[in-house]
C-alpha positions in Angstrom: 120.5 155.9 -14.4 119.8 154.6 -17.9 122.7 156.5 -19.4 125.1 155.1 -16.7 124.0 151.6 -17.6 124.3 152.3 -21.3 127.8 153.7 -20.9 128.8 150.7 -18.8 127.6 148.3 -21.5 129.5 150.2 -24.2 132.7 150.2 -22.2 132.5 146.5 -21.3 131.6 145.7 -25.0 134.7 147.6 -26.2 136.9 145.9 -23.6 135.7 142.4 -24.6 136.3 143.2 -28.2 132.8 143.8 -29.4 132.8 145.7 -32.7 130.9 145.7 -35.9 130.2 142.2 -37.3 132.8 142.4 -40.0 135.7 143.0 -37.7 138.4 140.9 -36.1 139.7 142.8 -33.1 142.3 140.3 -32.0 145.7 141.9 -31.0 147.4 140.2 -34.0 145.2 142.3 -36.4 146.0 145.8 -35.2 146.7 146.9 -38.8 144.3 148.9 -40.9 141.7 146.3 -41.9 139.0 148.3 -43.6 138.8 150.9 -46.3 136.3 153.7 -46.8 134.3 152.9 -49.9 133.3 156.4 -51.0 134.0 160.0 -49.9 132.4 159.9 -46.4 131.8 162.6 -43.8 133.2 162.0 -40.3 132.4 163.3 -36.9 135.1 163.4 -34.2 132.9 163.7 -31.1 130.2 161.3 -31.9 127.8 160.2 -34.7 125.7 163.4 -34.6 123.6 164.5 -37.6 122.5 167.8 -36.1 125.7 169.6 -37.1 128.0 169.7 -40.0 130.7 166.9 -40.2 134.2 167.6 -39.0 135.6 166.5 -42.3 135.5 163.9 -45.0 137.5 160.7 -45.5 138.3 160.2 -49.2 137.4 157.0 -50.9 140.0 154.2 -50.2 141.2 155.7 -47.0 142.5 152.9 -44.8 141.1 152.7 -41.3 141.1 150.6 -38.2 137.7 150.0 -36.5 137.8 150.9 -32.8 134.2 150.1 -31.9 130.7 149.8 -33.2 128.3 152.6 -32.4 125.1 151.4 -34.0 124.9 152.4 -37.6 128.3 154.2 -37.1 131.7 152.8 -36.3 134.4 154.7 -34.5 137.6 154.4 -36.6 141.2 155.5 -36.7 142.4 156.5 -40.1 145.9 156.0 -41.6 146.7 159.7 -41.0 145.7 159.5 -37.3 142.2 160.9 -37.3 139.9 159.2 -34.8 136.2 159.7 -35.8 132.8 158.2 -36.4 131.7 157.2 -39.9 128.7 155.3 -41.3 129.2 151.6 -40.9 127.8 151.2 -44.4 130.8 153.2 -45.8 133.3 150.6 -44.6 134.5 147.5 -46.4 136.9 144.9 -45.0 140.2 145.0 -46.7 141.4 141.8 -48.5 144.1 140.1 -46.4 
């Protein structure tokens, strides 16, 4: 029951546009709005730490934040990878 409620809250938050505090998820800003600040491991199925990362985004990779997942954000990279990265590794791009 707790997981169902948690999942429902996450889905509603994503639909409303909730994201990490530095984001603007309005439809007009669908471009890549953040960059990865250092070589950063990513996880494609969730922000797990109990297994090796699925890959590494290189420093200055452009990404679009999809949603906040606590200390991680789900992002989509400029080369099409959708994955979770540490929120601390992201910096909002200058507009």
